[in-house]
C-alpha angles and dihedrals in degrees: 000000000000116000120215130188089219131009120196103200133205102345129143100259116215098188096196096249094103092251120130116272125267128203106247147139119250118208123199125199127174093348096308136094107260100171139029111177134036116352090214095205096323118160128224138190089225127022124198113200102216099172108143091013135102119244115201141151112281113272120260117217101215095192119039138148103203095125093119105018091064089053091049094045123002088193089064086091092077091090089060096039092061087056091056096256116150100167137031132200105218134180095067132157094028096300123104139157091261159075095032116169138136114351091001089062092049092049093052097043094093091053093050092049093047091053093045093241107161101182121089126199142164111202131058089240091057091048093051091048090055092046092052090058091058094076097229128217092222140016124278131196122179143209122209114250116232088210088061092051095048097042092046091054106031107007121223098322119146098227142090117275120249117243090259091051092049090050090050090052090050090050091053090049093049091049090050093050092050088050090056111277115139104211150327126288129194134198102195097182093055130075127290095013090058089066096056126099129220093254092059092053093046090054092051092046090052091049092051094048091054090057104040126035095205093048116151133189115216123183145192092210123243087244131014093180132026095016098030098128093048090048091051089052090054091048091052091051091053092041091057089055090049096044095233135048131201117185109210120229093342111215149141103238122203127029094260089059100047091096091063093076096098093050091046092051090045091053091054093044090052091052091050091048089054090059102264115136094231121170138155143203133216138182118232097246135085094223125081128207129207143119114328091223092067083090088071122087113266094246090065091069098054113125097023136277097313092053089048091052091049090055092049089053094047111089095212095047091044091054090052092049091047093050092051093049093049090057093062107025122070130196098268089054093071091058089060096055115086128184110241101178142345128187090222105094093200089062096045090104086072092064110112094020129103124239093252091053091048091050089053092049094049093049115175093006093067110010103186138034088247089058088051091050092056093039095055095040092054095045091045092046088240090295094118126129123211141184118229120200100206113126141090125243096213091053089051090054091050091053094050091052090062114097093222098053116097134185125261127169096212085213139112118242112267135187131211091247137018131051096329095051100090141106126011101293124185109282090235087086088071107020113034102108100036088047092052092049098042104037105031100028112028099029105029095028096215086156140356119276090246090055091047090052090050090054092056100037125024097020095057091039089056094041094053097035098246100170118223095358137104098051139082093231134131111268094023123119111269101244097146137167122201110194141167109239090199094055105032109120144140116243100178116109135184088253095046109020099162095083125127117240119240134228107042101115100173133014129187125196116190089343095309124113110240093167125031123171089359092300130109113249098204094241117137107197099146121132139205102243106217110197086353095298 
């Protein structure tokens, strides 16, 4: 009689391949799947009765920002666990846990202090060593942020790097890849990425590809709105140098750009037809969330956060900033921008309200939404998060119907208490994967459930080179979600984001049960996946 550590019995097994489910038992031994089929009298230390439930690989969040929240609070992952997530891809949008040196260290110091993180480090390897000691709830792989590379070498200067500086950036990237990072990410609307040129990024992509066979280039495009098509063209150029391209949270932002969706999809399809492994991710919401100061012109960021603050406090610079914003932002725009969080406790009442509402509440003190923007940025020392309602639901559906578009939350892991439980964050932190399955798969039937499972398991595992994960297959790591397709649902809202998702009954990470019967077990078997392993 075969002995299993865990036996998942009688569930509908969605193996991650996109094939229809089969009723089968799944046996787990020493952290790996050792049986898919009939147990034939096999014994197990722990049996999960999965009759009437779906058994799938654990979900992979292709776009996450948990680089610092997991250091501050390893239990922050519970918001993702209840969605069925067993692995995150971190280090997105040009910002990663390492390397952090020079100006990059100074820029991140406020974040580290706010989260109560006492360790300090410089290299990616040092960062990953510290993270490993945290005993994580789920797995984490990371990209290397281009912003980290540039800021560590040349600060936040708006200029081209010298050849020596570019070589130093490449050296940091190569060191990060050897330490376990899986690729390079850019955030080309944020400083200092906004100051880079295509040639710089091509050189770095080429350097990364020489070091790591599974190297991937992921990008928050230089424009997701007015210059979307041009930005996609740049990404494809860099992706060809890297060998693989992942477009982060692909979208057409701003009403006047919604009609560009067909051309954007066509541009990606043409790149794929030419042989480039080009893919994308997207969260299942029509509102974005990022730094509030992205509203400012890029020149206002140069020199780092203290230089940005100085400009906001300088009347002449502020007038110039104001004039440039007024040229591109109309009155309805301010009703679509909501404050998600601010470190200034006196302004916390603004969280969950839009800038127009706040202007009305402040009255004579701050007469316009633009006044509010500057007011809250200065008082929050530009460390303010916002939610931007700017996208189109039909375009979202079109993207999800594409076989090469995956799901990413674009959120850090958060818990329901502790240092990450603050503000009014985007509900995607708690609802992304159940919302994708319930709304767009089960209710709207944009795709079959087996295809939806493929998009959140084997497709991202293959895209990011996560070895032996993303499939219910003998010999693969036992990252497994057992969920009720009739109950799975997101409950988090923009008004009340800290709400636990429903429907994930059991969750295994590396062969260990972290959720049983819908309740956390207290086990912390997560791993730092260096080079996807």
